[in-house]
DRENDRENVO-893038 format. One record per residue: residue number from 0; x, y, z of N, C-alpha, C in turn. Coordinates in steps of 0.1 Angstrom, whole numbers, plus 5000, padded with zeros to 4 digits. Example, Ala and Ser with C-alpha at 12.3 -4.5 7.8 and 13.67 -1.06 7.14 Angstrom:
<recs>
{rec 0; {5132; 4943; 5078}; {5123; 4955; 5078}; {5132; 4967; 5078}}
{rec 1; {5128; 4978; 5071}; {5137; 4989; 5071}; {5129; 5000; 5079}}
</recs>
This chain:
<recs>
{rec 0; {4934; 5315; 5528}; {4940; 5313; 5516}; {4951; 5302; 5518}}
{rec 1; {4957; 5298; 5508}; {4967; 5288; 5509}; {4981; 5294; 5508}}
{rec 2; {4990; 5285; 5508}; {5004; 5288; 5508}; {5008; 5293; 5493}}
{rec 3; {5016; 5303; 5492}; {5020; 5307; 5479}; {5030; 5297; 5472}}
{rec 4; {5028; 5297; 5459}; {5037; 5288; 5451}; {5045; 5296; 5442}}
{rec 5; {5058; 5293; 5441}; {5066; 5301; 5432}; {5067; 5294; 5419}}
{rec 6; {5070; 5301; 5409}; {5071; 5296; 5395}; {5083; 5286; 5395}}
{rec 7; {5093; 5289; 5402}; {5105; 5280; 5402}; {5102; 5266; 5408}}
{rec 8; {5093; 5266; 5418}; {5089; 5253; 5423}; {5081; 5245; 5413}}
{rec 9; {5072; 5251; 5405}; {5065; 5244; 5395}; {5074; 5239; 5384}}
{rec 10; {5084; 5248; 5380}; {5093; 5244; 5370}; {5102; 5232; 5375}}
{rec 11; {5106; 5233; 5387}; {5114; 5222; 5393}; {5106; 5209; 5393}}
{rec 12; {5094; 5209; 5397}; {5086; 5197; 5398}; {5083; 5191; 5384}}
{rec 13; {5081; 5200; 5374}; {5079; 5195; 5360}; {5092; 5189; 5355}}
{rec 14; {5103; 5196; 5358}; {5116; 5191; 5353}; {5119; 5177; 5359}}
{rec 15; {5116; 5175; 5372}; {5118; 5162; 5378}; {5110; 5152; 5371}}
{rec 16; {5097; 5155; 5368}; {5088; 5145; 5362}; {5093; 5142; 5347}}
{rec 17; {5098; 5152; 5340}; {5103; 5150; 5327}; {5116; 5141; 5327}}
{rec 18; {5124; 5143; 5337}; {5136; 5135; 5339}; {5132; 5121; 5342}}
{rec 19; {5123; 5119; 5350}; {5118; 5105; 5354}; {5112; 5098; 5341}}
{rec 20; {5104; 5106; 5334}; {5098; 5100; 5322}; {5109; 5096; 5311}}
{rec 21; {5119; 5105; 5310}; {5130; 5102; 5301}; {5138; 5090; 5305}}
{rec 22; {5140; 5088; 5317}; {5147; 5076; 5322}; {5139; 5063; 5319}}
{rec 23; {5126; 5064; 5322}; {5117; 5053; 5320}; {5116; 5049; 5305}}
{rec 24; {5116; 5059; 5296}; {5115; 5057; 5282}; {5128; 5050; 5277}}
{rec 25; {5140; 5055; 5282}; {5153; 5049; 5279}; {5153; 5035; 5283}}
{rec 26; {5148; 5032; 5295}; {5148; 5018; 5300}; {5139; 5009; 5291}}
{rec 27; {5127; 5014; 5287}; {5118; 5007; 5279}; {5124; 5004; 5265}}
{rec 28; {5131; 5014; 5259}; {5137; 5013; 5246}; {5150; 5004; 5246}}
{rec 29; {5156; 5003; 5258}; {5168; 4995; 5259}; {5166; 4980; 5255}}
{rec 30; {5154; 4975; 5258}; {5151; 4961; 5255}; {5150; 4959; 5240}}
{rec 31; {5148; 4969; 5232}; {5147; 4968; 5217}; {5160; 4971; 5210}}
{rec 32; {5170; 4975; 5218}; {5182; 4981; 5212}; {5189; 4972; 5201}}
{rec 33; {5191; 4959; 5204}; {5198; 4950; 5195}; {5189; 4941; 5187}}
{rec 34; {5176; 4944; 5186}; {5167; 4936; 5179}; {5165; 4941; 5165}}
{rec 35; {5164; 4933; 5155}; {5162; 4938; 5141}; {5147; 4943; 5140}}
{rec 36; {5146; 4953; 5131}; {5133; 4960; 5129}; {5126; 4952; 5118}}
{rec 37; {5113; 4950; 5120}; {5105; 4944; 5110}; {5095; 4954; 5104}}
{rec 38; {5094; 4954; 5091}; {5085; 4963; 5085}; {5071; 4958; 5086}}
{rec 39; {5062; 4967; 5082}; {5048; 4963; 5082}; {5046; 4952; 5072}}
{rec 40; {5037; 4943; 5076}; {5034; 4931; 5067}; {5022; 4934; 5058}}
{rec 41; {5017; 4946; 5058}; {5005; 4949; 5050}; {5007; 4963; 5043}}
{rec 42; {4999; 4964; 5032}; {5000; 4976; 5024}; {4992; 4988; 5029}}
{rec 43; {4979; 4985; 5032}; {4970; 4995; 5037}; {4963; 4991; 5049}}
{rec 44; {4958; 4979; 5050}; {4951; 4975; 5062}; {4955; 4961; 5066}}
{rec 45; {4952; 4957; 5078}; {4957; 4945; 5084}; {4950; 4932; 5078}}
{rec 46; {4938; 4934; 5074}; {4930; 4923; 5068}; {4937; 4919; 5055}}
{rec 47; {4941; 4906; 5054}; {4949; 4902; 5042}; {4941; 4903; 5029}}
{rec 48; {4928; 4899; 5030}; {4920; 4899; 5017}; {4919; 4914; 5012}}
{rec 49; {4915; 4923; 5021}; {4914; 4937; 5017}; {4927; 4943; 5013}}
{rec 50; {4938; 4939; 5020}; {4951; 4945; 5017}; {4955; 4941; 5003}}
{rec 51; {4953; 4928; 4999}; {4956; 4924; 4985}; {4946; 4931; 4975}}
{rec 52; {4934; 4932; 4979}; {4924; 4939; 4970}; {4929; 4953; 4967}}
{rec 53; {4933; 4961; 4978}; {4938; 4974; 4976}; {4950; 4975; 4967}}
{rec 54; {4959; 4965; 4970}; {4972; 4964; 4962}; {4968; 4963; 4947}}
{rec 55; {4959; 4954; 4944}; {4954; 4951; 4931}; {4948; 4963; 4925}}
{rec 56; {4939; 4970; 4933}; {4933; 4982; 4928}; {4943; 4993; 4923}}
{rec 57; {4953; 4995; 4932}; {4963; 5005; 4928}; {4971; 5001; 4916}}
{rec 58; {4974; 4988; 4916}; {4982; 4983; 4904}; {4974; 4984; 4891}}
{rec 59; {4961; 4981; 4892}; {4952; 4983; 4880}; {4951; 4998; 4877}}
{rec 60; {4950; 5006; 4887}; {4948; 5020; 4884}; {4960; 5026; 4876}}
{rec 61; {4972; 5022; 4879}; {4983; 5027; 4872}; {4987; 5019; 4860}}
{rec 62; {4979; 5009; 4857}; {4981; 5000; 4846}; {4979; 5007; 4833}}
{rec 63; {4988; 5005; 4823}; {4986; 5011; 4810}; {4974; 5004; 4803}}
{rec 64; {4971; 4992; 4806}; {4960; 4985; 4800}; {4947; 4992; 4803}}
{rec 65; {4945; 4996; 4816}; {4933; 5003; 4819}; {4931; 5016; 4812}}
{rec 66; {4942; 5023; 4811}; {4941; 5036; 4804}; {4939; 5035; 4789}}
{rec 67; {4944; 5024; 4783}; {4941; 5022; 4769}; {4926; 5018; 4767}}
{rec 68; {4921; 5009; 4776}; {4907; 5006; 4775}; {4898; 5018; 4777}}
{rec 69; {4902; 5026; 4786}; {4894; 5039; 4788}; {4894; 5048; 4776}}
{rec 70; {4906; 5049; 4770}; {4908; 5057; 4758}; {4900; 5051; 4746}}
{rec 71; {4901; 5039; 4744}; {4893; 5033; 4732}; {4878; 5034; 4735}}
{rec 72; {4874; 5033; 4748}; {4860; 5034; 4751}; {4855; 5048; 4747}}
{rec 73; {4863; 5058; 4751}; {4859; 5072; 4748}; {4859; 5074; 4732}}
{rec 74; {4869; 5069; 4726}; {4870; 5070; 4711}; {4858; 5063; 4705}}
{rec 75; {4854; 5052; 4710}; {4842; 5045; 4704}; {4829; 5053; 4707}}
{rec 76; {4828; 5059; 4719}; {4816; 5066; 4723}; {4815; 5079; 4714}}
{rec 77; {4826; 5085; 4711}; {4825; 5097; 4703}; {4826; 5094; 4688}}
{rec 78; {4826; 5082; 4684}; {4826; 5078; 4670}; {4839; 5079; 4662}}
{rec 79; {4850; 5080; 4669}; {4863; 5081; 4663}; {4868; 5067; 4658}}
{rec 80; {4863; 5056; 4664}; {4867; 5043; 4660}; {4854; 5035; 4659}}
{rec 81; {4855; 5024; 4651}; {4843; 5016; 4649}; {4843; 5005; 4660}}
{rec 82; {4832; 4998; 4661}; {4831; 4987; 4671}; {4840; 4975; 4667}}
{rec 83; {4843; 4973; 4655}; {4853; 4963; 4651}; {4867; 4967; 4655}}
{rec 84; {4870; 4979; 4653}; {4884; 4984; 4658}; {4885; 4983; 4673}}
{rec 85; {4874; 4987; 4680}; {4873; 4986; 4695}; {4876; 4971; 4699}}
{rec 86; {4868; 4962; 4693}; {4870; 4948; 4697}; {4884; 4943; 4694}}
{rec 87; {4889; 4947; 4682}; {4903; 4943; 4679}; {4913; 4947; 4689}}
{rec 88; {4912; 4960; 4692}; {4922; 4966; 4702}; {4920; 4959; 4716}}
{rec 89; {4908; 4957; 4720}; {4905; 4951; 4733}; {4910; 4937; 4733}}
{rec 90; {4908; 4929; 4722}; {4913; 4916; 4720}; {4928; 4915; 4721}}
{rec 91; {4935; 4925; 4715}; {4950; 4925; 4715}; {4955; 4927; 4729}}
{rec 92; {4948; 4937; 4736}; {4952; 4940; 4750}; {4950; 4928; 4759}}
{rec 93; {4939; 4922; 4758}; {4936; 4910; 4767}; {4945; 4898; 4763}}
{rec 94; {4948; 4897; 4750}; {4958; 4887; 4746}; {4971; 4889; 4752}}
{rec 95; {4976; 4901; 4751}; {4989; 4904; 4757}; {4989; 4902; 4772}}
{rec 96; {4979; 4905; 4779}; {4978; 4903; 4793}; {4979; 4888; 4796}}
{rec 97; {4972; 4880; 4789}; {4972; 4865; 4790}; {4986; 4860; 4787}}
{rec 98; {4992; 4865; 4777}; {5006; 4861; 4773}; {5016; 4863; 4784}}
{rec 99; {5015; 4875; 4790}; {5024; 4878; 4801}; {5022; 4869; 4813}}
{rec 100; {5009; 4866; 4816}; {5006; 4857; 4827}; {5011; 4843; 4825}}
{rec 101; {5010; 4838; 4813}; {5015; 4825; 4809}; {5030; 4825; 4810}}
{rec 102; {5036; 4836; 4805}; {5051; 4836; 4805}; {5056; 4837; 4820}}
{rec 103; {5049; 4844; 4828}; {5053; 4844; 4842}; {5052; 4830; 4849}}
{rec 104; {5041; 4823; 4846}; {5040; 4809; 4852}; {5051; 4800; 4846}}
{rec 105; {5053; 4802; 4833}; {5063; 4793; 4827}; {5077; 4796; 4832}}
{rec 106; {5080; 4809; 4834}; {5093; 4813; 4840}; {5095; 4807; 4854}}
{rec 107; {5084; 4807; 4862}; {5086; 4802; 4876}; {5084; 4787; 4876}}
{rec 108; {5080; 4780; 4865}; {5078; 4766; 4864}; {5066; 4761; 4873}}
{rec 109; {5059; 4769; 4880}; {5047; 4765; 4887}; {5039; 4777; 4890}}
{rec 110; {5026; 4775; 4892}; {5017; 4786; 4894}; {5015; 4789; 4909}}
{rec 111; {5022; 4798; 4914}; {5021; 4802; 4928}; {5013; 4815; 4930}}
{rec 112; {5006; 4819; 4920}; {4999; 4832; 4920}; {4986; 4830; 4929}}
{rec 113; {4983; 4840; 4936}; {4971; 4840; 4944}; {4959; 4843; 4935}}
{rec 114; {4947; 4839; 4939}; {4935; 4843; 4931}; {4934; 4858; 4928}}
{rec 115; {4939; 4866; 4937}; {4938; 4881; 4934}; {4948; 4884; 4924}}
{rec 116; {4960; 4877; 4923}; {4970; 4880; 4912}; {4964; 4877; 4898}}
{rec 117; {4956; 4867; 4898}; {4951; 4862; 4885}; {4940; 4870; 4879}}
{rec 118; {4935; 4880; 4886}; {4924; 4888; 4881}; {4929; 4900; 4874}}
</recs>
């Protein structure tokens, strides 16, 4: 058989390793101490196209415009409004969306919107 090992020896060895690791981590983090933090440059994923796509998806999902379109579609389906009323409401919504886009470009004096912003 082998030599007996005491629990205290194991605890001491583990404690030494933990102390070494703690010192190493402190040394590694010291190089970042006075540097400014930078936030993530992406919303969900690192791919710029898909990140913009997901941003647009979430923005559209919480958009009042989408909920109004869904509501009038259900009302049309169940016969509560006519197709003329549906087209009128849809036209007003799309017209307001276009108006806000034009106003945003006019306010900025130039069009710096990405193609994803324009959809």
